[in-house]
N, C-alpha and C positions, 0 to 999 in steps of 0.2 A: 281023618279031627282035627278042627280047628286046634292051633297052640294058643293060649292066650297068655300074655306078659303082665308077670305083677308089675308092680310101681315103680321098681328098681330097676327092673327088664325095660322098661320105658326109660326110665331118666338114661340109663346105661347109652341105648339105641340113637335119644336125641341126642347124646355128647360124642357119641362116634361120628353120627351125621353132620353135625358143628365143626367137630375136628377135620373130617374130609372137606367140607366148605372151606376151611380156614385154611389149610395146607393146599388146596384147587388155586383160593385166591391169592396166596400169597407167591405161590409159582408166575400165577398169570402176572402181580405185579413186577414180580423181579422179571419175566422172561419183557415185559415192554419197556419197563424203565432202565434196562439195561441197555437199551438199543441206543445206539449215538444217532446224531442227527448229523446229516453233510448238507451242506445249502451249496446249491451249483445251480451257477446263472449260467444259462444257456442260450444258444442263439434260435431264434424264433421257428426256424425250420426243421430243426434238428426234433422239437417238442409239435409244432402243429401237425406234423405227418404220421405222428402217434409212435415213431422209434422208440421215446427214451421213456413212456409205457411199458413196451415189450422188454426193455433192458431192464429197468425198475423190479418188474416181475420178478426177474430171473436174479437180479442183484440181490433184492431183499431176501430171496428165500435161501442164498448162500453165505449170506454177512448178516451180522445183528447190527444193521447202521439203515437208517432210513433217508429215503433220499428225497431232499425238498429244493423241486424245480423252479427255478426262475426263470421265465422266458420272459427275454427281452433282444435288442440288438448288439449285436458287439460291441458298441461304445459302451453301450450303458451298460453291460455287464461288466465292462472292465472298469467303470468306476467303482460299479460291486466290490468288485476286489481291493482297491484303491481305498475305499471308505471301512474296509475289515468286514461288509456285509456279506459275503460267500466266501464258502472255501475253498472253492474249484473252479471254474469257467469249462464250460464247450463252446468253442468259438471258429469261425473260418476268416480272417482278416491277417495275412501274416505282417502285414507293415505295422497293425496297431500291436499282433502282439509280439513283437521281437522290440517295441518298445517299454513294453508292460515287463519285458526279462530285463532290460536292462536297466530299470528305474526299478528294479528289486521287488515288483509287486507280486510276480509270477517265476514261476520255479518247474524244472523236469515235464516240459512239454513231450507230449509224444502225438502224433499225427495216429489217428483212429481211422481215416474215413474219407472217400470222394466222391463228389458226381461234378454234373457241370452247371453251370448257368445256360440262360438260354432267354433269347428275345420272343417276347407272345406278344401276337397283336390280331385286330380284328381280323373276322376270317376271310373276308373283301382282300385285306391286305391293300390298302390305299396307296403306301410308301412302295409298295411292288417290291418288297425286300427279302419274299423267300428267294434262299437257296446263294442269297450274297454272302460278302465274308460279314466279319461284324463292323469291321469300319465301314464297309461301303454301306452297308445297313443302315447305322445311325446317319452318316451324310446324307441319304436317300429319307431318312426321319426329318432331318431337319429343314430340308428343303422343303417338305411335304405340309410340315409343321407352318413353316412359315406364309405358306399358301394358303393356312386354314383349313388344308384336307387330314390332317393327321393329328393328332395327341399324344404325348408322352407322360408319362407319371412315372415319378421317381419317387422312393424310399423316403429320402429326404431325413434320413433320421442316424446319419452316422454310422449304420450298424456294417457288417462284414460285407453284405451284397451292396450298401448304397456306397462305400469306399470301392468297391468294383468297379461300380459304375461311374464312379467318377475317374477312374483311373483308364477304364475306356472309352469314353469322352475324350479324354487327353487324347490317347493314343491314334484318336481319329482325327485329331486337331483341331476340337473344340475345348473350351473351358466353362466345367461346369457351372461356375459362377455366375458368368456373362449370361448362359443359356438361361436359366432360372429365373431371370427380370424379364424373360421373355412369356408371360404368363397368359397368353392367347391359347397357347399350345402347349407349353410345357408347364405340368402341375407337379405337387409333391404331397404326399399324404403323411408324412411324419408316423408313420406307422408301420408294423409288421408287416411279413411278405402277404401272409393270408387275407390281412384287410387292404394291402395293396393289389392283388390280382381282384379283389370284389369290386373296389373301385375302377379297375381299366375294364373291367369288364362291361360294368354300366356306363362306361362313357367308352365303349369302345377304341379305345386307347392301347399303346405298343408301351411294352415294361420290359424292366430283367426281373427275373424270377431265377430260384435254382430248380434243377428239376424236378426234385421229388416232393416239394408245394406244390408246383403245379400238377402232377399228376394227380396228386391228392386229392387236391379241387377240383381237376378238371375228369377226372375218371371214377371219384365216387361214382355211388348211384344216381345223388341227387344233382351231379353234375353243377357245381357252383358257378364255372364261368364259360358259360355255352356260347360267349361271343366271341372267344378266342382262341386261338391255337398257336403251335409252335414253328416257329419262321426261322429261326435262325440257331442252330446248337451245335456241340460236340465238336468244337474247335478247340484248340490247345489254347487260346486266348482264353477261353472261357472254363477253363479248368476249376475247381472249386473244394477246397481243402479244407474237411477237418481235425482241429487240435483238442485235445484235454491239458488242460496249465492246472496246477495247483496254486493255490494263494502259498507265497512266501513266508516261511512261520519266522523265518529272522526280522521281517519286516512289521509282521501281524503276529502276533503271539498267541492269538486265539482262533485261529484258523486251526480245523480241523484237518490236519496236515497227514497224519495216519490214514485218516478214512479216505480223505482224498486219492491217496497214494492206493489205496486197496479198490478203490472205484477205479483208478486209470489202468491194472492189474486186468480187472475182470474185463475191461473194454480191447484191452489187448490180445486179452485171452484167445484160445480158439473155441471157445464157449463166446466170446463176446463179437468176435469176428463172424462168427456163424450166424449170427441174430443180423448182424449189420446186414451180413450176405443176402440170408432170406427174406428179411423186411420188402413186403409190400408185392413180392412173385403171386403169392396167391389171390389177392385183391387186382393186382394192375397187370399183372404179366411178367413183370422184369423188377429187379431192386430198383428201391427209390435211393440206396446211397451202397455204395462199393467199399468193402473191406482196405484196407491200405497195406496192413502188417507184413504181411507176408509179400505182397506186390515190391514191398522199399527193401525189404529183407533179399529177396531174390536178385533183384534189379536188372530181371531181365527182359520184361516189356517197355514196350517204349510209353508207354503213360506213365512210368517210373518215373524216367527222366523228365519228361515233363512236369510233376507232381515236384521232383526235388527242384527244378528250377525255378517255380513256383514261391514253394514255399520253405525250401529248406537255408540255413544262416550257416554262414561258412562252411558250407559242403555238412551240414549236419540240424539235423530235426532239434534238436537243444544243444548247441556250445557247450560242452565241460564247465565254464564259468558261470551257466546260469540253474547249471543241478544242484541238488541239495539232498544228498543221501540217496540211497536206493540204487548203485551202480546196476541192481539187477533189470534195471528196466531197459538199461542201454547193452544189455550183454548182446552176442550175436542173433541168440533165439529170440530176442525182442526189438530188437531194431535193425 
């Protein structure tokens, strides 16, 4: 037998439903608007490979913080920090990073990961650089380019990769500023790593790239760069180190320093380092990046010394004068 509700019963039921909806709406509102926003200016390689998407998913499940990721070269990322348009940086250019710390725009630097740069180029390798050292390879690219048989593509954007490229040219005995005038073979994109690889592929040219982005572009099912292959890699001179740096709250009082600190702690935690270590294995058969925290703490593997020589300042990832609170970041278990 069906039960019939009287007028008052209907009124009470409607009120109960409305009350439940109101409570649910209030809880949703509180949940959404109690979450903080953390603006992170990041190098393109961490973003374009998809690693940060993976990290973001896990981090946001654990903390009431929404990551707002801005993918730019390291040079532009630093400008974001200087203007107060970012709370935190993920970058890979030690010479630019130490200047950021010295100028009091950045603080609490932590090394989070590493991989290697490499030279990729045409499948037929017209300069015949495969298997050569980095300095020998660059010299042969110059001579072959000047004979109109090779093209070099530079980022030309003051990114971490571009700064590394200029240092490598200098070590090989060339001045990048003079080479760029030889426009018949030396080209610039002024773009991120992904777009630069696409241009190099179209022109069948040589370029410097991080291994993570190249794997993501070359071993993806669509293979966006079929005309390129790795020719020079895995040298100590090609080490590529990634760091997290919080924007200094004493310089920019609006920086979300505590949220940046929480994100840094997540990146150097066992969970964060595990995500970095595993990312790419299922899709590419190898990691795109390697975790650095335990490696540097144990200081036993040869690669640890290579990382320190390349990216430490005064024998520290962040000398004490560039730190701001949170000494736990530099406890023995975290450094």
